[in-house]
N, C-alpha and C positions, 0 to 999 in steps of 0.2 A: 309623256310630254305634259309640261305645265302650261295650263291656259293663261293667256295674258291677264285675264281678270284676277286669277289666283295670284299671279306673280305681283301685280299692283297691290293687291291687298297685303300680301306678305312684306312687300317693300315699305308700304306705309306703316305697318305695324313696328317694323324695325326702327323706321325714322321717329315714330312717336315715342318708343321706348328709350330713344337716345337723347331726346329732348329733355333739358332741365325742367323741373316741375314748373318753374315760374314762367317758362316760355310756351307752356302747352295751352291747349284750347280751353282748359278750365281755370285759366289765369285768375278769374274773378272769384273763384272759390277759395277765399283766404281761410285762415285758422278760425275756428269758432270763437266768438266774443267770450273772453274771460272775465271782462268787467262790463257793467251796463253801458249801453250806447251813450247815454247822457254823460258818462265819465270820460269815455274815449273819443267823443266827437262833440266839438263845440261850434256854434255858428251855423246852425241848420238854415237859417234865413239867408245868410250870405251865400251859402253853397247853392240854395235854390235859385238865387238871383244869377249866380255864376252859370248855372246849368241853362237858364233861360237865354242868357247872352250867347252861350256857345251854340245852342240849337238854332236861335234866330240868325246867327251869322255863319252857320254851317262851318264851325271851326273843325269839325271832324274831317272835312276834306283837305285840310291843310297838312303840309308835312310836319313831322313831330316837333322840329325846332320852332317853326312858326306857331304851332298850337301852344307850346309851352310859354312862348313870349306873350302870346294873346292873354293867357291866363295870368301870367305875372303882371302885365300891364293893368289887367282889371283889378288886381290887388293892390295897386298903388294907393297909398294913403292908410292902409291897415296899420294899426299901432304895433310898435315893437314890444315884445315880451320875452323875457327869459324863463327858462325852465319849464316850458309848457308841456314837455314830455314826462316830467316827474309826477305822475298822476296817482301812484300807490306806494305803499311801503314795501310791498314784496312781489306783487303780480305785474309782470311786463305785459303790455299789449300794444298793438298798432293804434295810434291815435292821430287826430288832426284837430287844430284849433284855428279857426278862421277869425276869432276875435283878437288874437295876438300872435305875432310871428316873429321868430328870430331869423337870422340869415339862412340857417340850415332848413328849418321847417318851411320857409318860403320857397327855395328851390324845390324841395321835396313835394310840396303840395301843388306847385305849378306844374312839375313833371308828371306826377301821379295822375292829376286831373286830365292833363293832355293825353296820357296813355289810355286812360279810361274811355275818353271819347272815341278812341279807335277801336278798343277791345269790344266795346258794347255800342250798339246802335241807338239807344234810347232808354228811357225809364231809368236814369241814373239816380242811384241811392248813396247815401253815406258809406254803407257797407262796401259798395264798389271802389270808392276811393280808398278806403282802408285796406282793401285787398292789394291795390297798387302800391301803397306806402309800405306794406309788409314786404312785398317783393324787392323794394329798393332798399329798405332800412335794415333788414335782418339777414344775418349771414346764411347764405344758401337760399334766401328768399322765404325763410319760414321762421315765425316766432313760436318759441316753445313755451312761453310763459315765464322764462327766466331772463333776468335783466341782462345777462351776459350774452344772450342770443342776438341782442341788438348791437350793431357796429357803431361804436362811439368815435371813431376817427374817419374823416372823410377819405383819406387815402386808402383805408381798407374797403370802404363802400366802393370806391372807384375800382379798385383791383378785383373785388369779389364780383361786381357786376360785369366787369370786363371778361372775367373767366367764364361766366355764364352766358356770354354772348350778347349781353343786354347793352353794351356801350363799346365805343372805340376809344383808343388812347393815342391822340395824335401828337403828343408832347415832343417825342424825339424827332418826328417829322418837321416840327415847328422850330427845331434847333435847341430843344430842351437839354439841360444838363443834369446829371444825378446829384441829388443832395442827400445827406444823412442827418438823422436827428436821433436823439436819446429821449424818447417820449416818456414823460412822467406826469402828464397833466391830470389824469384822473386820480391816480394813487396819491398825488401830492395835494389835491383839492377835494378829497373824499367827503369832506364835511358839507360841501356845497351840494352834494347829490343825495337826494332823499333816499334811494334805494341802498347806497353804500352806507349811510348813516344807520339804516335800520338792519342791515345785515353785514357787519364787517367781515364775515367770512368770505364775501366776494372780492374784498381788496387784494389779497394775494393772487387770486386768479385774474383780476384785472391787470396786475402787474405782469403776468405772463402774456396776456393779450398785448399790452404796451411793448413789451420785447418783441413779439412777433411783428407788430406793425412797424417798429423801428427798423426792422431788418428788410422791410419791402423795398424793392427797387422803384424809387421815386424820382421822376424826372420833371423838372420844372423850367419855365422860360424866364431867366433873370429880367428884372424889371427894366434894365437899360436896353433890352432887346425887344420889349413888348411892342413899342411903336412900329418897329420894322416888320412884325408879324400881324398886326391888326387886321390887315387885308384878308388874312387866311382864316380869321375868326368867323364863326356862323352864328346867325340868330338861333338862339336856343342852347348854344353851348353853355355848359355850367362851368364856371371859372372859380377855382378856390385860390385865395390869396395866400401865398406861402409867407412864412414868418422869419424874421431875423433871429428870433429866439430858438436856442437849440433844444428846448424842451417839448416842441411840437413842430409839426410840418406846416400846418395851416392855421389861420386865425379868423378867416371870413370867407364867405362864398356868395356868389350871385349868378346872374344870367346875362348872356351877351344879347344885345339887341342892335341889329345893324340899321343905320340910318344913312343910305347912301354909302360913302366911303368911310363913315364913322362907325366904330364899334362901341356903343354905350353900355354901361354897367348898371343893371337892374338889380336891386338888392334891398333887403331889409336892413336898416342901419340903426344903432343905438346912438348915434351922433345927434346930439341935442341941437346943434345948429341946423340939422336937416329934419328936425321935428320928431326924431325917434320913431320912424315908420318905414314903409315900403316906398322907395323913390327911384325914378329913372335918372340915374346921375350922369356925370360927364363921361368922356371917353376913358376906357380902361386904362390907357397909358397915363393920362392926366390924373386919374384916381391914385394910381401907384406913385407917381411923382410927388404927391403930396403926403405920402404916409411913410414916415421913417421906419415904421416897424414891419414894413412889407418888402419882401425880398423878390417877389415875382409871381408868376401864375402857374397854376396846374390846371390843364384843360381836360375836361370830361365831357364826351360827346355821346349822349344816350341814343339808344335805338328803341323803336317800337318793339313791343313784345311778339 
């Protein structure tokens, strides 16, 4: 006869073994730093200030979506900056830059910081945030030092994290329809990327990744239907804006912030009329209506680890 305590221990061992690495108890044990901390992490003072805000406001007690939005709103006014992830000629590493954000790194840092608050109870350090970013940004949740271990397309990030149980995909439930694209963005613009310029052997392999991502089943809510489903969007939902151009699925991303019946769009924008910074913008449906290059939205609903 097996004693209950033995059975429980055995079941726990099986469950732990079945969990993806990124969801396990050692989620904060990211890959060893391959580059100096000063290279991969910028804006220590801003990080420390945000930690104080989070601790004083007990953000850790909030649901993930509310936590993510709190972090995002605290970053309003941060300057927009391109190519902040291009930090080395050959070595890839998780990184964060609080001094300048693009739309992707804005959502990524907001979500990573929010998850960090729940995974750990205090003494938050840059390495903790980098571990959270590694889980989100890299295929399977691990960076191996190679540029191609990073996921360079949002739709792959969303699919990979959903596969690992780290997010929900509500798009079909929201009335989403399938779209297809022939992605060529990275291979067509390889001169814009430091790693590809310095290692052209990566370009054919990037082309293989583009073909795989092009084949993903991607569902979006067309922009003429977004006003009708705004009430179902939640604070902290990550919303990628799908493109009318057939060389890419998405061209922008941000976070939903609910204010009563209104779902506003919080994002880092390169628009000069908005100051090239993180802004809390208008309703998401209004934002889409004023953008001729936007086809609709792809909703990504993250989970805590």
